C-alpha positions as CSV (number, residue, x, y, z in Angstrom):
1,M,13.3,-57.8,-97.0
2,L,12.5,-59.0,-93.5
3,S,10.1,-61.7,-94.8
4,F,12.8,-62.9,-97.2
5,V,15.4,-63.2,-94.3
6,L,12.8,-65.0,-92.2
7,W,12.2,-67.4,-95.1
8,L,15.9,-68.0,-95.4
9,V,16.1,-68.8,-91.7
10,L,13.2,-71.2,-92.1
11,L,14.9,-72.7,-95.1
12,F,18.0,-73.3,-93.0
13,L,16.1,-74.8,-90.1
14,C,13.5,-76.8,-91.8
15,W,13.8,-76.9,-95.6
16,P,10.7,-79.0,-96.3
17,L,8.5,-76.5,-94.5
18,A,10.1,-73.6,-96.3
19,L,9.5,-75.2,-99.7
20,L,5.9,-75.9,-98.7
21,A,5.4,-72.3,-97.7
22,L,7.0,-71.2,-101.0
23,L,4.5,-73.4,-103.0
24,L,1.4,-72.5,-100.9
25,Y,1.9,-68.7,-100.8
26,P,0.5,-68.1,-104.4
27,L,-2.4,-70.4,-103.7
28,L,-3.2,-68.5,-100.4
29,W,-2.9,-65.2,-102.2
30,L,-5.5,-66.4,-104.8
31,V,-7.9,-67.6,-102.1
32,L,-7.7,-64.3,-100.3
33,L,-8.1,-62.1,-103.4
34,P,-11.9,-62.1,-103.4
35,F,-11.9,-60.8,-99.8
36,R,-9.6,-58.0,-100.7
37,L,-11.9,-57.0,-103.6
38,L,-14.9,-57.2,-101.3
39,G,-13.0,-55.0,-98.8
40,I,-12.3,-52.4,-101.5
41,G,-16.0,-52.4,-102.6
42,V,-17.2,-52.0,-99.0
43,D,-14.8,-49.2,-98.4
44,A,-16.0,-47.5,-101.6
45,V,-19.6,-47.7,-100.4
46,F,-18.8,-46.2,-97.0
47,E,-16.9,-43.4,-98.7
48,L,-19.9,-42.7,-101.0
49,L,-22.2,-42.6,-98.0
50,R,-19.9,-40.3,-96.1
51,A,-19.8,-38.0,-99.2
52,I,-23.6,-38.0,-99.4
53,V,-24.0,-37.2,-95.7
54,M,-21.3,-34.4,-95.8
55,L,-22.6,-32.8,-99.0
56,P,-25.0,-30.3,-97.3
57,A,-22.2,-29.1,-95.0
58,R,-19.8,-28.7,-97.9
59,I,-22.5,-26.7,-99.9
60,L,-23.3,-24.5,-96.9
61,R,-19.7,-23.8,-96.1
62,G,-19.0,-22.5,-99.6
63,T,-15.6,-22.0,-101.1
64,P,-12.9,-20.0,-99.2
65,G,-12.3,-17.7,-102.2
66,R,-15.8,-16.1,-102.2
C-alpha cells in the first residue's frame, strides 16, 4: 500500500518518471528473477550441509519419548 501511495505522489510530481517506472518494473523483475532462483538454490545447499553436519547430534540425542 505504501509503495502505491509513493507511486501516486511520484505521478503527481513527475508523471513521465512515474510512467517510466511503471513500464520498467516488470522488466527489472524479470532481470532479477535468476538471482532470486540462485539465492533459493544456495540457501537449499546450505540447509542440506547443516542437516548433514547436525545429523550425528540428532541421532545421539534420540527422541524425547524413549
